[in-house]
C-alpha positions as CSV (number, residue, x, y, z in Angstrom):
1,M,-53.6,11.7,-15.4
2,V,-50.2,12.6,-17.1
3,V,-48.7,9.7,-15.6
4,F,-51.9,7.6,-16.4
5,E,-51.5,9.3,-20.0
6,I,-47.8,8.5,-20.5
7,V,-48.7,4.5,-19.7
8,L,-51.0,4.2,-22.0
9,V,-49.8,6.2,-25.1
10,F,-46.8,3.6,-24.6
11,T,-48.7,1.0,-24.0
12,L,-50.2,1.6,-27.6
13,T,-46.8,2.8,-28.8
14,L,-43.8,1.7,-28.7
15,G,-43.4,0.6,-24.6
16,M,-45.7,-2.2,-26.1
17,S,-42.8,-2.4,-29.1
18,G,-40.3,-3.0,-26.3
19,L,-42.0,-5.6,-24.7
20,R,-42.1,-7.5,-27.6
21,S,-38.2,-6.9,-28.5
22,L,-37.6,-7.9,-24.7
23,L,-39.3,-11.5,-25.7
24,S,-37.9,-11.5,-29.2
25,L,-33.9,-11.5,-27.9
26,I,-34.9,-14.0,-25.0
27,D,-36.0,-16.5,-27.7
28,S,-32.8,-15.6,-29.5
29,L,-30.8,-16.0,-26.8
30,L,-32.5,-19.6,-26.1
31,Q,-32.0,-21.0,-30.0
32,Q,-29.1,-23.1,-30.5
33,A,-27.3,-21.1,-33.0
34,A,-25.7,-18.3,-31.4
35,L,-26.8,-14.2,-32.1
36,A,-24.6,-13.1,-34.6
37,D,-25.9,-17.0,-37.2
38,Q,-29.2,-15.1,-36.6
39,K,-30.6,-13.0,-39.0
40,V,-33.6,-10.5,-38.0
41,A,-34.9,-8.6,-41.4
42,L,-36.6,-5.1,-40.0
43,N,-38.4,-4.1,-43.7
44,V,-40.2,-7.4,-45.0
45,S,-43.3,-8.4,-47.4
46,Q,-46.6,-8.7,-45.7
47,A,-48.4,-10.1,-48.9
48,D,-47.9,-12.4,-51.4
49,N,-49.5,-10.2,-53.6
50,Q,-47.6,-7.0,-54.8
51,I,-50.4,-4.2,-54.7
52,L,-51.1,-5.4,-51.6
53,D,-47.8,-5.7,-50.0
54,F,-47.3,-2.7,-51.2
55,L,-50.7,-0.9,-49.1
56,R,-50.0,-2.9,-46.2
57,Q,-45.8,-1.3,-46.3
58,L,-47.6,2.2,-46.7
59,L,-50.4,1.7,-44.1
60,S,-47.4,0.1,-41.2
61,A,-45.8,3.7,-42.4
62,T,-49.3,5.4,-41.2
63,Q,-48.7,4.0,-38.0
64,L,-45.7,5.4,-37.0
65,F,-47.1,8.8,-38.3
66,A,-50.3,8.5,-36.3
67,W,-48.3,7.6,-33.2
68,G,-46.2,10.7,-33.8
69,A,-49.5,12.8,-34.3
70,L,-51.0,11.5,-31.1
71,G,-48.1,12.7,-29.0
72,L,-48.3,15.9,-30.2
73,Y,-52.0,16.2,-30.1
74,L,-51.8,15.6,-26.9
75,L,-48.9,18.1,-26.2
76,W,-51.3,20.2,-28.0
77,R,-54.8,19.5,-25.8
78,A,-51.8,20.6,-22.9
79,G,-51.7,24.5,-24.0
80,L,-48.2,23.9,-25.8
81,K,-47.2,24.3,-29.4
82,L,-45.4,23.2,-32.5
83,R,-42.6,25.8,-32.0
84,D,-42.2,25.0,-27.7
85,I,-40.9,21.4,-28.8
86,G,-38.7,23.2,-31.7
87,L,-41.2,21.4,-34.8
88,D,-41.8,25.2,-36.3
89,R,-40.2,26.1,-39.8
90,S,-38.9,29.0,-38.3
91,K,-35.3,27.7,-38.9
92,P,-35.2,25.4,-41.9
93,G,-31.0,26.2,-42.7
94,G,-29.8,25.4,-39.2
95,D,-32.4,22.2,-38.9
96,I,-30.9,20.8,-41.8
97,A,-27.6,21.5,-41.0
98,R,-27.8,20.2,-37.5
99,A,-29.4,17.1,-38.8
100,A,-26.9,16.8,-41.2
101,G,-23.9,16.3,-38.4
102,L,-25.6,14.4,-36.3
103,A,-25.9,12.1,-39.1
104,G,-23.0,11.4,-39.6
105,L,-21.8,11.6,-35.8
106,I,-24.3,8.7,-35.1
107,G,-24.5,6.7,-38.4
108,V,-21.0,5.7,-38.9
109,P,-19.9,5.2,-35.6
110,G,-23.1,3.3,-35.1
111,L,-22.0,1.3,-37.8
112,A,-18.8,0.5,-36.6
113,F,-20.3,-0.9,-33.2
114,Y,-22.8,-2.8,-34.7
115,L,-20.0,-4.5,-36.8
116,V,-18.2,-4.9,-33.3
117,A,-20.7,-6.5,-31.5
118,R,-21.8,-8.8,-33.9
119,A,-18.2,-9.8,-34.5
120,V,-18.0,-11.0,-30.2
121,G,-21.1,-12.4,-30.8
122,A,-23.6,-9.9,-29.0
123,N,-25.8,-8.8,-31.9
124,L,-27.6,-10.3,-34.3
125,T,-26.9,-10.5,-38.1
126,V,-29.9,-7.1,-39.2
127,V,-30.8,-7.5,-43.0
128,P,-32.3,-3.9,-43.2
129,T,-34.8,-5.2,-46.4
130,T,-36.3,-8.1,-47.4
131,L,-38.4,-6.9,-50.4
132,G,-37.2,-6.8,-53.8
133,D,-40.4,-5.3,-55.7
134,W,-40.2,-2.5,-57.7
135,W,-41.9,0.0,-55.3
136,Q,-39.8,-1.1,-52.4
137,Y,-37.5,2.3,-52.4
138,L,-40.3,4.5,-51.9
139,T,-42.1,2.5,-49.2
140,L,-38.3,2.3,-47.7
141,T,-37.9,6.0,-47.8
142,V,-41.4,6.7,-46.1
143,S,-40.9,3.9,-43.8
144,A,-37.5,5.8,-42.5
145,F,-39.4,8.7,-42.4
146,G,-42.5,7.4,-40.3
147,N,-39.7,5.5,-37.9
148,A,-38.2,9.1,-37.6
149,W,-40.9,11.0,-36.9
150,A,-42.9,8.4,-34.6
151,E,-39.4,7.7,-32.6
152,E,-38.1,11.5,-32.5
153,V,-41.5,13.1,-31.5
154,L,-43.4,10.5,-28.9
155,V,-39.1,9.5,-27.1
156,V,-37.9,13.2,-27.4
157,G,-40.4,15.9,-27.7
158,Y,-43.0,14.6,-25.8
159,L,-42.0,12.3,-23.7
160,I,-38.9,14.4,-22.0
161,T,-42.1,17.7,-21.9
162,R,-44.4,15.5,-19.6
163,L,-41.4,13.8,-17.5
164,R,-40.7,17.8,-17.0
165,Q,-44.6,18.8,-16.2
166,L,-44.0,15.8,-13.4
167,G,-40.9,17.2,-11.4
168,L,-38.3,14.9,-13.1
169,R,-34.6,16.5,-13.5
170,E,-33.1,16.9,-17.0
171,N,-30.7,14.2,-16.2
172,S,-33.1,11.8,-14.5
173,S,-35.1,12.6,-18.0
174,L,-32.6,12.3,-20.5
175,L,-32.3,8.9,-19.0
176,V,-35.6,7.7,-19.0
177,S,-35.6,8.7,-22.7
178,A,-32.6,6.7,-23.4
179,M,-33.4,3.8,-21.7
180,L,-37.0,3.2,-23.8
181,R,-35.8,4.3,-26.9
182,G,-33.1,1.3,-26.2
183,S,-35.3,-0.9,-25.5
184,Y,-37.5,-1.8,-28.9
185,H,-34.5,-2.3,-30.1
186,L,-33.8,-5.3,-28.0
187,Y,-34.5,-7.8,-30.9
188,Q,-31.8,-6.7,-32.3
189,G,-29.4,-8.0,-29.7
190,F,-27.3,-6.5,-26.5
191,G,-25.3,-4.1,-29.2
192,G,-29.4,-2.9,-31.1
193,F,-29.9,-1.7,-26.8
194,V,-26.6,-0.2,-26.4
195,G,-26.2,1.8,-29.6
196,N,-29.3,3.2,-29.5
197,V,-29.2,4.0,-25.7
198,I,-26.3,6.0,-26.8
199,M,-27.9,7.5,-29.7
200,G,-31.0,8.3,-27.1
201,L,-28.9,10.4,-25.1
202,V,-26.9,12.0,-27.9
203,F,-30.3,13.2,-29.4
204,G,-32.1,13.7,-26.3
205,R,-29.6,16.1,-24.9
206,V,-29.2,17.9,-28.1
207,W,-33.4,18.6,-27.7
208,Q,-31.9,19.9,-24.4
209,R,-30.0,22.7,-25.8
210,T,-31.5,23.6,-28.5
211,N,-35.6,23.2,-28.2
212,R,-35.3,22.0,-31.8
213,L,-37.0,18.5,-32.7
214,W,-36.7,18.8,-36.5
215,P,-33.0,18.1,-36.5
216,L,-33.3,14.7,-34.8
217,V,-36.2,13.8,-37.2
218,L,-34.3,14.9,-40.3
219,A,-31.1,12.8,-39.0
220,H,-32.8,10.1,-38.3
221,F,-34.1,9.3,-40.9
222,F,-30.9,10.2,-43.3
223,I,-29.5,7.5,-41.0
224,D,-32.8,4.9,-41.6
225,F,-32.5,6.2,-45.6
226,V,-29.1,5.4,-45.9
227,A,-29.3,2.4,-44.3
228,F,-33.0,1.0,-45.7
229,V,-32.1,2.2,-49.5
230,G,-28.7,2.0,-49.3
231,Y,-28.6,-1.7,-48.8
232,A,-31.5,-2.5,-50.8
233,I,-29.1,-1.0,-53.7
234,L,-26.1,-2.2,-52.7
235,R,-27.3,-6.2,-51.3
236,G,-25.3,-9.0,-53.8
237,R,-22.5,-5.9,-55.0
238,V,-20.6,-5.7,-52.1
239,A,-19.3,-9.5,-50.0
240,W,-19.9,-8.5,-46.7
241,L,-23.5,-7.2,-46.5
242,P,-25.9,-10.5,-45.2
């Protein structure tokens, strides 16, 4: 039942995203242009009408929140509580401090790794957003938190907990979690895959040792917020930004 549940959950959520990303990477490799000469945008317009576009952006974020909530619900049905995976509010100061440290540890080297991977032709050019409407900063912020919530709850809190219940060792569970995280970033190229596997190994190990999930969610949010909103602010003002 647990194996079936894991397969079903990730078929509906990030596992299917991983398969789509794999096909996207294969399609990019079949193009005549080199990977670095191809672009992939993360946040794009979903409708011509501004109001409809705004609402569809919020719906996309709502889906991410629902994915994370699904993982929490299934763990709750299995008898676990929020504090069992570190989503309680008992240590707000420590959680924020750890989140800031993790964001710096992953974010800055991650940007450098992306630039190197793109320079050697192992990664597509990633455009954080192509949105330009007045409400973009709100939707980008919500999207950043939605990504962080869905990924950390499902790929770390839910998956590693379930794999523990199946008897997998901590290192094996960590590797499965990190590889899954990398898989749904394959659309960015090989650099995106490797970089996110490394992030998954670091984040997963931190959770295994501290049993606090909030620092991971917040750190992921900080990284995506800076990438999304920072790009929107600096686009057209910094020469090397695509």
